[in-house]
OpenMM code with the backbone's topology and positions (N, CA, C; nanometers):
from openmm import Vec3, app, unit

residues = "MET LYS THR SER THR ARG ILE THR LEU VAL LYS ARG VAL ALA ASP GLY PHE GLU LYS LEU SER ILE GLY ALA LEU VAL LEU GLY LEU PHE GLN PHE ASN TYR TYR ALA ILE ALA VAL GLY ILE SER CYS PHE LEU ILE SER LEU THR LEU THR TYR ILE SER GLU GLU PHE LYS".split()
positions = [
    Vec3(-1.8953, -0.9271, 1.0692),
    Vec3(-1.8486, -0.9041, 0.9347),
    Vec3(-1.8026, -1.0382, 0.8761),
    Vec3(-1.8459, -1.0663, 0.7548),
    Vec3(-1.8082, -1.1909, 0.6896),
    Vec3(-1.6604, -1.1891, 0.6512),
    Vec3(-1.6059, -1.3093, 0.6364),
    Vec3(-1.4651, -1.3208, 0.5990),
    Vec3(-1.4403, -1.2638, 0.4597),
    Vec3(-1.5301, -1.2890, 0.3662),
    Vec3(-1.5114, -1.2376, 0.2301),
    Vec3(-1.5175, -1.0847, 0.2272),
    Vec3(-1.6001, -1.0268, 0.3127),
    Vec3(-1.6079, -0.8812, 0.3208),
    Vec3(-1.4786, -0.8237, 0.3776),
    Vec3(-1.4234, -0.8905, 0.4766),
    Vec3(-1.2957, -0.8442, 0.5341),
    Vec3(-1.1826, -0.8537, 0.4337),
    Vec3(-1.1797, -0.9630, 0.3578),
    Vec3(-1.0751, -0.9791, 0.2568),
    Vec3(-1.0872, -0.8702, 0.1506),
    Vec3(-1.2087, -0.8401, 0.1088),
    Vec3(-1.2309, -0.7336, 0.0105),
    Vec3(-1.1866, -0.5986, 0.0653),
    Vec3(-1.2165, -0.5732, 0.1917),
    Vec3(-1.1759, -0.4476, 0.2538),
    Vec3(-1.0236, -0.4365, 0.2619),
    Vec3(-0.9573, -0.5454, 0.2980),
    Vec3(-0.8106, -0.5449, 0.3056),
    Vec3(-0.7506, -0.5221, 0.1679),
    Vec3(-0.8092, -0.5823, 0.0640),
    Vec3(-0.7587, -0.5612, -0.0718),
    Vec3(-0.7738, -0.4158, -0.1151),
    Vec3(-0.8862, -0.3540, -0.0805),
    Vec3(-0.9069, -0.2124, -0.1171),
    Vec3(-0.8090, -0.1214, -0.0433),
    Vec3(-0.7840, -0.1511, 0.0823),
    Vec3(-0.6869, -0.0714, 0.1581),
    Vec3(-0.5474, -0.0899, 0.0994),
    Vec3(-0.5137, -0.2136, 0.0614),
    Vec3(-0.3836, -0.2392, -0.0008),
    Vec3(-0.3708, -0.1632, -0.1330),
    Vec3(-0.4774, -0.1588, -0.2118),
    Vec3(-0.4753, -0.0819, -0.3369),
    Vec3(-0.4554, 0.0675, -0.3099),
    Vec3(-0.5191, 0.1170, -0.2054),
    Vec3(-0.5008, 0.2576, -0.1685),
    Vec3(-0.3581, 0.2881, -0.1285),
    Vec3(-0.2980, 0.1993, -0.0497),
    Vec3(-0.1583, 0.2178, -0.0113),
    Vec3(-0.0663, 0.2102, -0.1327),
    Vec3(-0.1001, 0.1241, -0.2288),
    Vec3(-0.0182, 0.1143, -0.3488),
    Vec3(-0.0224, 0.2442, -0.4289),
    Vec3(-0.1401, 0.3009, -0.4441),
    Vec3(-0.1525, 0.4283, -0.5163),
    Vec3(-0.0814, 0.5410, -0.4421),
    Vec3(-0.0929, 0.5411, -0.3094),
    Vec3(-0.0243, 0.6419, -0.2281),
    Vec3(0.1270, 0.6276, -0.2399),
    Vec3(0.1748, 0.5042, -0.2456),
    Vec3(0.3191, 0.4833, -0.2557),
    Vec3(0.3730, 0.5331, -0.3893),
    Vec3(0.2990, 0.5089, -0.4970),
    Vec3(0.3435, 0.5570, -0.6285),
    Vec3(0.3474, 0.7095, -0.6305),
    Vec3(0.2437, 0.7720, -0.5769),
    Vec3(0.2410, 0.9184, -0.5728),
    Vec3(0.3531, 0.9763, -0.4892),
    Vec3(0.3791, 0.9155, -0.3741),
    Vec3(0.4859, 0.9656, -0.2875),
    Vec3(0.6228, 0.9460, -0.3509),
    Vec3(0.6420, 0.8324, -0.4178),
    Vec3(0.7709, 0.8095, -0.4836),
    Vec3(0.7945, 0.9074, -0.5975),
    Vec3(0.6915, 0.9329, -0.6763),
    Vec3(0.7056, 1.0281, -0.7870),
    Vec3(0.7343, 1.1679, -0.7325),
    Vec3(0.6598, 1.2076, -0.6318),
    Vec3(0.6816, 1.3389, -0.5712),
    Vec3(0.8225, 1.3492, -0.5134),
    Vec3(0.8646, 1.2460, -0.4430),
    Vec3(0.9967, 1.2492, -0.3815),
    Vec3(1.1093, 1.2489, -0.4819),
    Vec3(1.0944, 1.1727, -0.5896),
    Vec3(1.2013, 1.1662, -0.6889),
    Vec3(1.2148, 1.2952, -0.7677),
    Vec3(1.1029, 1.3565, -0.8046),
    Vec3(1.1104, 1.4767, -0.8867),
    Vec3(1.1418, 1.6023, -0.8058),
    Vec3(1.1132, 1.6018, -0.6747),
    Vec3(1.1420, 1.7189, -0.5929),
    Vec3(1.2588, 1.6955, -0.4972),
    Vec3(1.3268, 1.5829, -0.5108),
    Vec3(1.4404, 1.5464, -0.4264),
    Vec3(1.4049, 1.5547, -0.2783),
    Vec3(1.2870, 1.5027, -0.2474),
    Vec3(1.2380, 1.5016, -0.1093),
    Vec3(1.2531, 1.3594, -0.0569),
    Vec3(1.3549, 1.3379, 0.0267),
    Vec3(1.3862, 1.2030, 0.0725),
    Vec3(1.2835, 1.1496, 0.1716),
    Vec3(1.2134, 1.2382, 0.2400),
    Vec3(1.1062, 1.1948, 0.3297),
    Vec3(0.9925, 1.1318, 0.2498),
    Vec3(0.9578, 1.1889, 0.1376),
    Vec3(0.8512, 1.1346, 0.0534),
    Vec3(0.8918, 0.9998, -0.0060),
    Vec3(1.0192, 0.9838, -0.0377),
    Vec3(1.0670, 0.8548, -0.0883),
    Vec3(1.0537, 0.7486, 0.0194),
    Vec3(1.0882, 0.7826, 0.1421),
    Vec3(1.0755, 0.6872, 0.2529),
    Vec3(0.9294, 0.6510, 0.2779),
    Vec3(0.8402, 0.7499, 0.2704),
    Vec3(0.6970, 0.7230, 0.2877),
    Vec3(0.6467, 0.6344, 0.1740),
    Vec3(0.6907, 0.6595, 0.0535),
    Vec3(0.6489, 0.5790, -0.0608),
    Vec3(0.6933, 0.4345, -0.0493),
    Vec3(0.8168, 0.4135, -0.0080),
    Vec3(0.8668, 0.2772, 0.0078),
    Vec3(0.7944, 0.2061, 0.1211),
    Vec3(0.7700, 0.2764, 0.2310),
    Vec3(0.6998, 0.2123, 0.3429),
    Vec3(0.5545, 0.1805, 0.3070),
    Vec3(0.4879, 0.2683, 0.2322),
    Vec3(0.3508, 0.2397, 0.1883),
    Vec3(0.3477, 0.1204, 0.0932),
    Vec3(0.4478, 0.1093, 0.0091),
    Vec3(0.4534, -0.0049, -0.0816),
    Vec3(0.4742, -0.1346, -0.0044),
    Vec3(0.5578, -0.1323, 0.0977),
    Vec3(0.5799, -0.2516, 0.1799),
    Vec3(0.4540, -0.2896, 0.2573),
    Vec3(0.3814, -0.1900, 0.3059),
    Vec3(0.2539, -0.2168, 0.3738),
    Vec3(0.1550, -0.2788, 0.2757),
    Vec3(0.1526, -0.2276, 0.1531),
    Vec3(0.0636, -0.2820, 0.0512),
    Vec3(0.0975, -0.4273, 0.0202),
    Vec3(0.2256, -0.4580, 0.0085),
    Vec3(0.2667, -0.5961, -0.0159),
    Vec3(0.2271, -0.6865, 0.0994),
    Vec3(0.2443, -0.6388, 0.2222),
    Vec3(0.2085, -0.7184, 0.3393),
    Vec3(0.0586, -0.7443, 0.3453),
    Vec3(-0.0212, -0.6420, 0.3205),
    Vec3(-0.1668, -0.6592, 0.3223),
    Vec3(-0.2136, -0.7529, 0.2111),
    Vec3(-0.1514, -0.7450, 0.0950),
    Vec3(-0.1875, -0.8355, -0.0137),
    Vec3(-0.1525, -0.9792, 0.0226),
    Vec3(-0.0368, -0.9990, 0.0843),
    Vec3(0.0027, -1.1332, 0.1275),
    Vec3(-0.0947, -1.1873, 0.2326),
    Vec3(-0.1337, -1.1037, 0.3252),
    Vec3(-0.2272, -1.1466, 0.4306),
    Vec3(-0.3630, -1.1816, 0.3703),
    Vec3(-0.4105, -1.1002, 0.2764),
    Vec3(-0.5416, -1.1285, 0.2167),
    Vec3(-0.5382, -1.2561, 0.1333),
    Vec3(-0.4274, -1.2853, 0.0690),
    Vec3(-0.4171, -1.4089, -0.0092),
    Vec3(-0.3996, -1.5304, 0.0820),
    Vec3(-0.3360, -1.5112, 0.1953),
    Vec3(-0.3110, -1.6200, 0.2888),
    Vec3(-0.4419, -1.6700, 0.3527),
    Vec3(-0.5323, -1.5793, 0.3842),
    Vec3(-0.6557, -1.6160, 0.4522),
    Vec3(-0.7737, -1.6338, 0.3575),
    Vec3(-0.7468, -1.6425, 0.2297),
    Vec3(-0.8525, -1.6574, 0.1305),
    Vec3(-0.9123, -1.7957, 0.1346),
] * unit.nanometer
topology = app.Topology()
chain = topology.addChain("A")
for resn in residues:
    res = topology.addResidue(resn, chain)
    for name in ("N", "CA", "C"):
        topology.addAtom(name, app.Element.getBySymbol(name[0]), res)
C-alpha cells in the first residue's frame, strides 16, 4: 500500500470518528446519557490523534 493511500485512509477514518463523536455528544446531551458523552469525547480525541498522525507523516 502506498504512503499516500494510507494517509488518505487515515484521514477518512478520522472523519468518520469525528462524525461519530458529534452524534454521540448530541445524543448524550439531549438524553442525559453520560456514557454517550464519554464515547463522543473519546471518539473526538481519537479523531484528533489520527489527524495529527496523518499530518505528521505527510
